[in-house]
Each structure stands twice: as structure tokens, then as C-alpha cells.
N, C-alpha and C positions, 0 to 999 in steps of 0.2 A: 335660302331660309337664313333668318338672323335671330340670334338669341338675344333678348333685351334684358336678361338678368333674371326673369321669372318664367318666360315662355318664349317658343318659337313663333316668329313671324315671317310670312312670305314678302319678299322683296321682288317686285317685278322686274323681268328682264326687258331688253328692247324687243319691240314687237317684230322687227325685220331679221330676226334669227332664222327663220324657216326650220331646216332639219339639223340645225347646228347642236353638237353636244360638247358640253363643258367637261373637262377632265381634271383641271388643277385651279387652285385657288391660293392666294396669298393676300392677307390683309396687313396693311402697315399700321392701321388704327381703327377704331370702330366707325370712322367715316371715310376711310380710303382704303382701297385694295384693287386687286387685279384677278380675272378669271381667264383661263386659256382652254382652247379646244379646236375643233374643226368645224367647218360650214356643213360639209356632207361626208362624214368619216366612211360611210360605205361605199363611196364613189371615187375611190382612189384610182389613179393619181390626180384625179380633177378637184379633189378637196383643197380648201383654202384654210390656212390658219384664221382663227379667230381670237381676238384679244378683246375683252371687256374691261373697261375701268370703272370702278365704283367711287363716286364722290357725293358726300352729303346726301345719301340716301337714294341716289340714282345711279343705275347702271348704263354706260355708254359704250357703243361698239367704236373701237378706235380704227377699224377698217385698215389693217395692215396688208400690203400687196405681196404675200408670200404664199406659195403653194406648200402643202403638207399638212400636218397634224401636230398639234402641240399637246403635251401630256402634263406637263409640270411648269410651275413659275415660282420663282422666289425673288423677292424684292429685299435689296440691301438698305434702300432708303426710298422716299418719295420720288427721287429723281434717278435711281439706278436699279436695275434688276435684270434678271435672266429667265428665259424661257427655253424648255427642251422639248424635242419631238422628233418627228422624222418625215422624210419626203420619198415616195417611190420614184425609181428612174422611169423613163419613158416607156419601157416595155414591161414594167411591173415585176421584172426579174430580180430586182434587189431594193433594199431599203437603205437610205443613207441619213445619217444623223443630221439633225438641224438644231442649230443653237442660235437664239436671238438674244440680243443685248438692248436693254433700254437705258438711254442715257440722254440727259437733257431734253426729254419730251418726245423722243423718236425711238422706234424700235428698228434694228438693223440685224442683218445676218452677220454672225460673228465668224470669223476665219483667222486661224493663227498664223 
């Protein structure tokens, strides 16, 4: 939903999201922002991160190739930001933190 100053209006998301659930949102401006979540949050560890980019009234799936679930996103600028979430290990016995960094048009796993 988007507030236009006087009322809320629905903004369509991409049709190919399936069972995806979004859990975080960061808007840089009224015409640019990001949303994050997971493709199938109840199918752990087979779920994949999902990142949508909003530009000029349209949400687009950026199709990042990372397993896991993203919970929050924070953008420093239009060209840099961070997303945080988790990924299960292969036997479901533990959860590992996941930190993604957006820089120069690409998301990558951040490791210190």
C-alpha cells in the first residue's frame, strides 16, 4: 500500500511471487525503495531470499541467488544498503545469521 497524501492506494507486486512473504521495507524516496522477505518461509531450509525493488511506481523482483529468509532492509542511499535475515543449516538444527550488502547495483553476502 502507498499513501498519496490523502488516502492509501494498492501498488501491485510482481505476479511471479507465488507464496512469498515480505517482511521488511525501506523507501529512499516516494519513487524508489526496497522490500525483502522469503519465497516460501514455511519450507525451510529450501526457502530463498526475495528482494523487490520499487522504481517509478513499479515493483520488480531482483532475483538474488541466496538461500534463506530476509527480515529487514535499510538503505544508506540509492546505491548502497543492507539486508539482514537467517538461513538454516542443512539438518535444520541451527540458524545462521545472514547479512547482505547492496553496492553498485548488486547484492552480495557480507562476511567480515
